[in-house]
C-alpha positions as MATLAB code, in Angstrom:
seq = 'MKIEDVVSKFQNNKPVILGSSQFSQYSILLPLVETEKEIHVLFEVRSKSLRRQPGEICFPGGRIDQSDKSEKFTAIRETTEELGINQNQIKNVMPLDYIVSPFGMIIYPFIGVITNVNDLRPNQSEVEEIFTVPLSFFISNPPETYKINLRIEPEDDFPYESIIGGENYQWQLRSMKEHFYYYQDKVIWGLTARVLNHFIEKIKES';
ca = [
     -12.823   21.089   -9.606;
     -11.525   20.770  -13.164;
     -11.432   17.536  -15.145;
      -7.638   17.787  -15.202;
      -7.658   17.669  -11.399;
      -9.696   14.473  -11.445;
      -7.488   12.803  -14.061;
      -4.307   13.756  -12.208;
      -5.490   11.755   -9.183;
      -5.128    8.538  -11.196;
      -1.973    9.138  -13.244;
       0.244    7.095  -10.923;
      -2.423    4.809   -9.498;
      -1.295    1.203   -9.010;
      -4.347   -1.084   -9.037;
      -4.862   -3.479   -6.156;
      -7.801   -5.653   -5.160;
     -10.624   -3.297   -4.264;
     -11.068   -3.269   -0.485;
      -7.886   -5.244    0.130;
      -6.713   -2.706    2.713;
      -9.465   -4.057    4.961;
      -8.349   -7.691    4.509;
      -6.095   -9.613    6.888;
      -2.974  -10.608    4.949;
      -0.888  -13.699    5.570;
       2.084  -15.482    4.033;
       2.778  -19.196    4.213;
       5.563  -21.508    3.075;
       5.044  -24.933    1.524;
       8.274  -26.587    2.710;
      10.023  -29.226    0.641;
      12.613  -31.511    2.226;
      14.720  -34.335    0.858;
      14.809  -37.521    2.900;
      16.379  -40.761    1.711;
      16.781  -39.248   -1.783;
      13.029  -38.618   -2.043;
      11.213  -35.279   -1.955;
       8.748  -34.845    0.910;
       6.311  -32.076    1.823;
       6.570  -30.940    5.445;
       3.493  -30.104    7.526;
       2.835  -28.769   11.004;
       0.136  -29.779   13.451;
      -0.969  -26.665   15.290;
      -0.636  -26.676   19.062;
      -3.803  -27.663   20.905;
      -3.320  -24.627   23.145;
      -3.783  -22.148   20.288;
      -7.007  -20.140   20.160;
      -7.485  -20.451   16.394;
      -7.708  -23.876   14.726;
      -5.968  -25.904   17.453;
      -4.755  -29.318   16.348;
      -5.265  -28.664   12.627;
      -2.683  -29.409    9.955;
      -1.080  -26.431    8.254;
       2.021  -24.996    6.611;
       4.321  -22.586    8.461;
       3.147  -18.999    8.131;
       1.365  -16.101    9.700;
       0.137  -12.532    9.496;
       2.167   -9.981    7.543;
       3.579   -7.353    9.916;
       3.914   -3.730    8.830;
       7.658   -3.982    9.460;
       8.037   -6.951    7.072;
       9.859   -6.095    3.841;
       7.653   -8.265    1.626;
       5.257  -11.205    1.570;
       8.240  -13.478    0.897;
      10.054  -12.072    3.937;
       7.025  -12.891    6.106;
       6.887  -16.490    4.888;
      10.569  -16.997    5.685;
      10.368  -15.210    9.047;
       7.360  -17.202   10.217;
       8.963  -20.472    9.117;
      12.158  -19.783   11.038;
      10.170  -18.864   14.159;
       7.903  -21.916   14.021;
      10.482  -24.533   13.021;
      13.447  -23.150   14.977;
      15.816  -22.792   12.035;
      17.910  -20.032   10.467;
      17.050  -18.184    7.265;
      20.041  -19.708    5.498;
      18.434  -23.140    5.897;
      15.585  -22.121    3.575;
      16.489  -22.115   -0.122;
      14.765  -21.492   -3.457;
      11.762  -19.582   -2.089;
       9.361  -18.899   -4.973;
       5.751  -17.695   -5.136;
       2.605  -19.635   -5.929;
      -0.689  -17.974   -6.889;
      -2.140  -15.988   -4.015;
      -5.621  -16.544   -2.607;
      -8.353  -14.013   -1.898;
     -10.568  -15.721    0.652;
     -14.310  -14.954    0.884;
     -13.708  -14.650    4.626;
     -11.691  -11.441    4.467;
      -8.155  -12.786    4.021;
      -5.448  -12.639    1.370;
      -2.941  -15.482    1.560;
       0.418  -15.363   -0.220;
       1.852  -18.906   -0.547;
       5.470  -19.716   -1.398;
       7.408  -22.916   -1.891;
      10.851  -23.347   -0.378;
      13.434  -26.034    0.226;
      14.510  -26.675    3.814;
      17.994  -28.078    4.275;
      19.283  -30.001    7.298;
      15.859  -31.275    8.294;
      17.400  -32.917   11.350;
      18.078  -29.450   12.794;
      14.385  -28.569   13.134;
      13.406  -27.415   16.627;
       9.663  -26.654   16.450;
       8.281  -23.926   18.705;
       6.117  -25.972   21.084;
       3.845  -23.031   21.888;
       2.682  -23.044   18.255;
       3.558  -26.463   16.847;
       2.308  -29.733   18.342;
       4.281  -31.870   15.908;
       5.706  -31.957   12.395;
       5.508  -34.708    9.815;
       6.353  -35.222    6.155;
       4.557  -36.883    3.254;
       6.257  -38.071    0.043;
       5.540  -35.704   -2.829;
       4.862  -38.767   -4.992;
       1.857  -39.593   -2.796;
       0.105  -36.344   -3.693;
       0.988  -36.690   -7.365;
      -0.552  -40.180   -7.458;
      -3.508  -39.528   -5.144;
      -5.749  -36.598   -6.091;
      -7.790  -35.056   -3.289;
     -11.419  -35.744   -2.571;
     -13.453  -32.598   -3.220;
     -16.709  -31.395   -1.700;
     -18.750  -28.299   -2.463;
     -19.687  -25.711    0.139;
     -22.538  -23.350   -0.698;
     -22.176  -19.780    0.529;
     -25.488  -18.251    1.607;
     -26.308  -14.532    1.602;
     -28.207  -13.272    4.647;
     -28.852   -9.491    4.685;
     -29.276   -7.874    8.105;
     -32.771   -7.181    9.421;
     -32.596   -3.475    8.542;
     -31.429   -4.058    4.948;
     -33.226   -1.482    2.681;
     -35.080   -3.916    0.402;
     -37.335   -1.041   -0.715;
     -34.329    0.569   -2.430;
     -33.649   -2.302   -4.846;
     -35.678   -3.755   -7.691;
     -37.239   -7.021   -6.555;
     -37.251   -6.056   -2.900;
     -37.197   -9.049   -0.589;
     -37.508  -11.313   -3.640;
     -34.237  -10.047   -5.157;
     -32.395  -12.920   -6.835;
     -28.999  -12.907   -5.177;
     -26.201  -14.597   -7.094;
     -25.263  -17.598   -4.973;
     -21.729  -18.916   -4.903;
     -20.003  -22.103   -3.871;
     -16.441  -23.156   -3.170;
     -14.584  -26.454   -3.255;
     -12.995  -28.003   -0.199;
     -10.134  -30.428   -0.843;
      -9.317  -33.362    1.412;
      -6.123  -35.426    1.364;
      -5.943  -38.534    3.557;
      -2.507  -39.860    4.483;
      -2.248  -42.548    7.148;
      -3.978  -41.018   10.200;
      -3.673  -37.427    8.931;
      -6.410  -35.346    7.265;
      -5.172  -32.358    5.264;
      -7.931  -29.969    4.241;
      -8.937  -26.294    4.088;
      -6.575  -23.629    2.780;
      -3.618  -25.953    3.328;
      -5.093  -28.550    0.975;
      -6.094  -25.857   -1.517;
      -2.539  -24.498   -1.708;
      -1.151  -28.029   -1.876;
      -3.506  -28.947   -4.725;
      -2.479  -25.837   -6.674;
       1.188  -26.754   -6.165;
       0.619  -30.301   -7.424;
      -1.315  -29.054  -10.465;
       1.593  -26.748  -11.372;
       3.991  -29.697  -11.187;
       1.773  -31.781  -13.462;
       1.632  -29.011  -16.073;
       5.263  -29.535  -17.066;
];
């Protein structure tokens, strides 16, 4: 193999996150609605019959299908399926920063404005209920934050003899913040709260 052959392999390479092809990829929509001339954020409560995270609070969204045209398309598609509305009832869909989760997921969040909120017909197999919270509440009430430490546990057959330090190797430990918003009887936390907090921070920048 010549060096020119090696270089040619990378001439049109478009960088992505290393290993991202092995990640599960999802898109979600942070829905904004206007009620009584005030902006609200809309949330779903996941159906208690769902296998994953039953009863938890979330935004509409789901896994990106191979047939989906884009991450934005997925966010809109999932929202229409879960809330029982048409695509033309979702306006001004724009991206937020995406998240690379330490648990093997990439999440692409978007904001969007839902019109005719009275026309919502949630899919009962996925959505237990929907509710809204005034945007002003989140602007005035920052979340409580708690730190989670991530621990590294190599498997029993890990080849310690191949690395300097062996079993005493000093792994770099990491932690992550969990955000909690409390509104009436609702607790908003996890990725939903993280996306929400990012959205609020972007608003406060201007």
